[in-house]
C-alpha positions in Angstrom: 0.0 0.0 0.0 1.1 3.6 -0.7 1.0 6.0 2.2 -1.9 8.4 2.4 -1.2 12.1 2.0 -2.4 12.6 5.6 0.6 10.6 6.7 3.0 12.4 4.4 1.8 15.7 5.7 1.9 14.8 9.4 4.1 17.8 10.0 4.8 20.9 7.9 8.1 21.1 6.2 10.2 24.1 5.6 9.6 25.9 2.3 13.3 26.9 2.0 14.5 26.2 -1.5 11.0 26.1 -3.1 10.5 29.1 -5.4 7.5 27.8 -7.3 5.4 30.8 -8.0 4.1 33.0 -10.8 6.8 35.3 -12.2 4.5 38.2 -13.2 1.2 39.3 -14.7 -1.2 36.7 -16.1 -4.2 37.2 -18.3 -5.1 39.8 -20.9 -3.1 43.1 -20.9 -6.1 45.3 -21.8 -9.7 45.4 -20.5 -12.7 43.9 -22.2 -14.1 47.4 -22.6 -11.3 48.1 -25.1 -12.4 45.2 -27.3 -15.5 47.0 -28.4 -15.7 46.1 -32.1 -18.3 43.3 -32.1 -17.9 40.5 -34.7 -21.3 38.7 -34.4 -21.3 35.2 -35.9 -24.9 35.8 -37.0 -23.5 38.5 -39.4 -21.1 36.0 -40.9 -23.4 33.1 -42.0 -24.4 31.8 -38.6 -27.8 31.3 -37.1 -29.2 30.3 -33.8 -30.0 26.6 -34.0 -27.4 26.2 -36.8 -26.4 22.6 -37.8 -22.8 23.8 -38.0 -21.7 27.0 -36.5 -18.0 26.3 -37.2 -17.7 28.1 -40.6 -19.5 31.2 -39.2 -17.0 31.4 -36.2 -14.1 31.1 -38.6 -15.5 33.7 -41.0 -16.2 36.2 -38.2 -12.6 35.7 -37.1 -11.0 36.0 -40.5 -13.1 38.8 -41.8 -13.7 40.9 -38.7 -11.5 40.1 -35.7 -8.2 40.0 -37.7 -9.1 43.1 -39.6 -9.7 45.3 -36.5 -7.7 45.3 -33.3 -9.9 45.5 -30.3 -12.5 43.1 -31.5 -14.8 40.7 -29.8 -16.0 37.6 -31.6 -19.5 37.1 -30.3 -21.6 33.9 -30.2 -25.1 35.1 -28.9 -27.1 33.1 -26.4 -28.8 30.0 -27.9 -28.0 26.4 -29.0 -25.7 25.6 -31.9 -24.4 22.4 -33.4 -20.9 22.1 -34.7 -19.3 19.7 -37.0 -16.5 21.8 -38.6 -13.5 22.4 -36.3 -11.8 25.7 -36.4 -8.3 27.1 -35.8 -8.3 30.8 -34.9 -4.6 31.7 -35.6 -2.9 34.9 -34.5 -4.9 38.0 -33.5 -4.0 40.5 -30.9 -6.1 42.4 -28.5 -9.3 40.4 -29.0 -11.9 38.4 -27.2 -14.3 35.5 -27.8 -17.6 36.1 -26.0 -19.3 32.7 -26.0 -22.8 33.2 -24.6 -24.2 30.3 -26.7 -23.9 26.6 -26.1 -22.2 24.4 -28.7 -23.0 20.7 -29.2 -20.5 18.4 -31.0 -22.2 16.6 -34.0 -19.1 15.2 -35.8 -16.8 12.4 -34.8 -13.8 13.9 -36.5 -10.8 13.9 -34.2 -8.7 16.9 -33.2 -10.0 19.9 -31.4 -13.3 21.7 -31.8 -11.7 25.1 -31.3 -8.0 25.9 -31.3 -6.8 29.3 -30.3 -3.2 29.7 -31.6 -0.6 32.4 -31.3 -3.0 34.8 -29.7 -1.9 37.7 -27.6 -4.0 39.8 -25.2 -6.9 37.4 -25.6 -9.9 36.5 -23.4 -12.5 33.7 -23.9 -15.5 33.8 -21.7 -19.3 33.6 -21.2 -20.9 36.8 -20.0 -24.2 35.1 -19.2 -22.7 31.9 -17.5 -24.6 29.8 -20.1 -21.9 29.4 -22.7 -20.0 26.2 -23.2 -19.7 22.8 -24.9 -21.7 19.5 -24.9 -19.6 16.7 -26.3 -21.9 13.8 -26.1 -18.7 11.8 -25.6 -20.5 8.5 -25.1 -21.1 8.4 -28.8 -17.4 8.4 -29.7 -15.4 7.8 -26.5 -11.7 8.4 -27.0 -12.2 8.7 -30.8 -13.6 12.2 -31.2 -12.4 15.7 -30.7 -11.3 17.6 -27.6 -13.0 20.8 -26.8 -10.4 23.6 -26.6 -6.7 23.9 -27.2 -4.7 27.0 -26.3 -1.5 26.9 -28.4 1.6 29.1 -27.9 -0.5 32.1 -26.8 0.5 34.8 -24.5 -1.4 37.1 -22.0 -4.7 35.2 -22.2 -7.6 33.9 -20.1 -10.4 31.4 -20.3 -13.2 31.7 -17.8 -16.9 31.2 -16.9 -17.6 28.4 -19.3 -19.3 25.0 -18.9 -17.8 21.9 -20.5 -19.8 18.6 -20.5 -18.6 15.1 -21.6 -15.9 15.7 -24.2 -15.1 12.6 -26.2 -11.5 13.1 -25.0 -9.8 15.9 -23.0 -11.6 19.1 -22.2 -8.9 21.8 -22.2 -5.3 21.5 -23.3 -2.8 24.3 -22.8 0.2 23.8 -25.1 3.0 26.0 -23.9 2.7 29.7 -24.2 2.9 32.1 -21.3 0.9 34.3 -18.9 -2.3 32.4 -19.1 -5.2 32.2 -16.6 -8.1 29.7 -16.4 -10.8 30.2 -13.8 -14.5 29.9 -12.9 -14.8 26.8 -15.0 -17.3 23.9 -14.6 -16.1 20.7 -16.2 -18.2 17.5 -16.2 -16.4 14.6 -17.9 -17.4 11.0 -18.2 -16.8 8.5 -15.4 -14.1 6.8 -17.5 -10.4 7.2 -18.6 -9.5 9.7 -21.3 -11.6 12.5 -19.8 -8.9 14.8 -18.5 -10.1 18.1 -17.2 -7.2 20.5 -17.8 -3.7 19.6 -19.1 -1.2 22.4 -19.0 2.3 23.1 -20.1 4.1 26.4 -20.6 5.3 29.2 -18.4 3.7 31.5 -15.8 0.1 30.1 -15.9 -2.5 30.4 -13.1 -5.3 27.8 -12.9 -7.7 28.4 -10.1 -11.3 28.1 -8.9 -12.2 25.2 -11.2 -14.4 22.2 -10.6 -13.7 19.0 -12.5 -15.9 15.9 -12.2 -14.6 12.9 -14.2 -12.8 9.6 -13.8 -9.5 10.6 -15.1 -7.1 13.5 -14.3 -8.2 16.7 -12.8 -5.5 19.4 -13.4 -2.3 17.9 -14.7 1.1 19.4 -15.5 2.8 18.4 -18.7 6.3 19.1 -19.9 7.7 21.6 -20.5 6.3 23.6 -17.6 7.7 26.4 -15.4 6.2 28.7 -12.7 2.7 27.4 -12.7 0.2 28.0 -9.8 -2.8 25.7 -9.4 -5.1 26.5 -6.6 -8.7 26.3 -5.3 -9.5 23.2 -7.4 -12.3 20.8 -6.7 -11.7 17.3 -8.1 -14.9 15.2 -7.8 -14.7 11.4 -8.3 -11.6 12.0 -10.5 -8.3 10.3 -11.0 -6.8 13.2 -9.1 -4.2 15.7 -10.3 -0.9 14.6 -11.8 2.5 15.3 -13.2 2.9 13.4 -16.5 3.0 11.2 -18.2 6.7 12.2 -17.9 8.8 11.2 -20.9 12.1 12.0 -22.6 13.8 15.3 -21.7 11.2 16.2 -19.1 11.6 19.8 -18.1 9.3 20.9 -15.2 10.1 23.3 -12.4 8.6 25.7 -9.9 5.1 24.4 -9.6 2.7 25.0 -6.8 -0.6 23.2 -6.0 -2.5 24.8 -3.2 -5.9 24.1 -1.7 -6.8 21.1 -3.7 -10.0 19.2 -2.7 -10.3 15.6 -4.0 -13.5 13.6 -3.4 -13.3 10.0 -4.3 -11.2 8.6 -7.1 -7.8 7.0 -7.3 -5.4 9.5 -5.6 -5.0 13.2 -4.8 -1.7 13.5 -6.7 0.3 11.3 -9.0 3.8 11.4 -10.5 3.9 8.9 -13.4 6.6 7.8 -15.7 8.3 4.8 -17.1 11.9 5.4 -18.2 12.5 8.7 -19.8 14.9 11.5 -18.8 15.0 15.0 -17.5 13.7 16.3 -14.3 10.9 17.6 -12.1 12.1 20.1 -9.5 10.9 22.6 -7.0 7.4 21.5 -6.4 5.2 22.5 -3.5 2.0 20.5 -2.7 0.1 22.5 -0.1 -3.2 22.1 1.7 -4.6 19.0 0.1 -7.9 17.6 1.4 -8.9 14.1 0.3 -12.0 12.1 1.0 -12.5 8.5 0.0 -9.4 8.4 -2.3 -7.5 5.2 -2.6 -4.1 7.0 -2.2 -3.1 10.5 -1.2 0.3 10.7 -3.0 1.2 8.1 -5.6 4.6 8.1 -7.3 5.0 5.4 -9.9 8.2 5.5 -12.1 7.4 2.1 -13.6 3.9 3.0 -14.7 2.6 0.1 -16.7 0.0 2.1 -18.7 2.8 3.6 -20.8 5.6 1.9 -22.7 9.1 2.0 -21.3 11.0 4.9 -22.8 14.7 5.3 -23.4 16.6 6.9 -20.5 17.6 6.3 -16.9 14.3 7.8 -15.6 13.0 11.2 -14.7 14.7 12.7 -11.7 12.4 14.1 -9.0 14.0 16.7 -6.6 12.9 19.2 -4.0 9.3 17.9 -3.9 7.9 19.4 -0.7 4.6 19.2 1.2 3.0 21.6 3.6 -0.3 21.8 5.4 -1.7 24.7 7.3 -4.9 22.9 8.3 -5.6 19.2 8.7 -6.1 17.4 5.5 -7.2 13.8 5.6 -7.5 10.8 3.2 -10.2 8.4 4.3 
């Protein structure tokens, strides 16, 4: 049996040597009020109740957002189907106001929406009704993911609902100065339903609820100076570092105030062979209820093939508790 996190956190340890923290500003650099040029998808071929809102989103982006700095791509309240996935590439000082609710109707893989190389960007719902329905049960682990943020800077995603993606819900692929908050994610009670997977530099993930049966909020390589806090992981596989592979490069990470109800473990480090390192990690104020394990470190993880290398080195992994977490 692996020890519970309550045992590992029996006494607080010194934070000396741990410098895992944000390095500066996160999120957009200008206010929403400065993004006042409205690019309504209904003016670019879309309609409420559309069988495929994807082309209208792309048209509004290409013909309005990219033409005028300070624009907001606007999806009005209502229900929309989507079967054409879109990549919204480049763009500076813009927002995506998603007040409508999009349902996946194609089984094509990939990502329903990719935001790539954006700067000073904000994606949000102003009415708390915007989001995605994936109907993942129809194409489990064989359909699209909802949202991928790719090499973008100074951005935020918030106040959206995500339900039953066929695969992962949000993937952050590198970039810097990002913020994800006020999100409600309800995945399937099965593997392959990750809530948020994040890599990059100086990101802040906070005030998020994830219900699923796979990972909650997970750090991927490369990753530096990432703060994850105020996270509710319901019946999930817990949060994790990994899978860790060849040339892993992760440092200065803080998880703080993480509540895990049920599931496999509160936190896992997983690898099988590989190389590189994970260093300067602070796991602080975890509360676990009915989890199998608190902390689970497995460097011979059988769910991945053994990789070349002498293994990923873990160093300066520290634990602190200011209250009394428990794993029962």
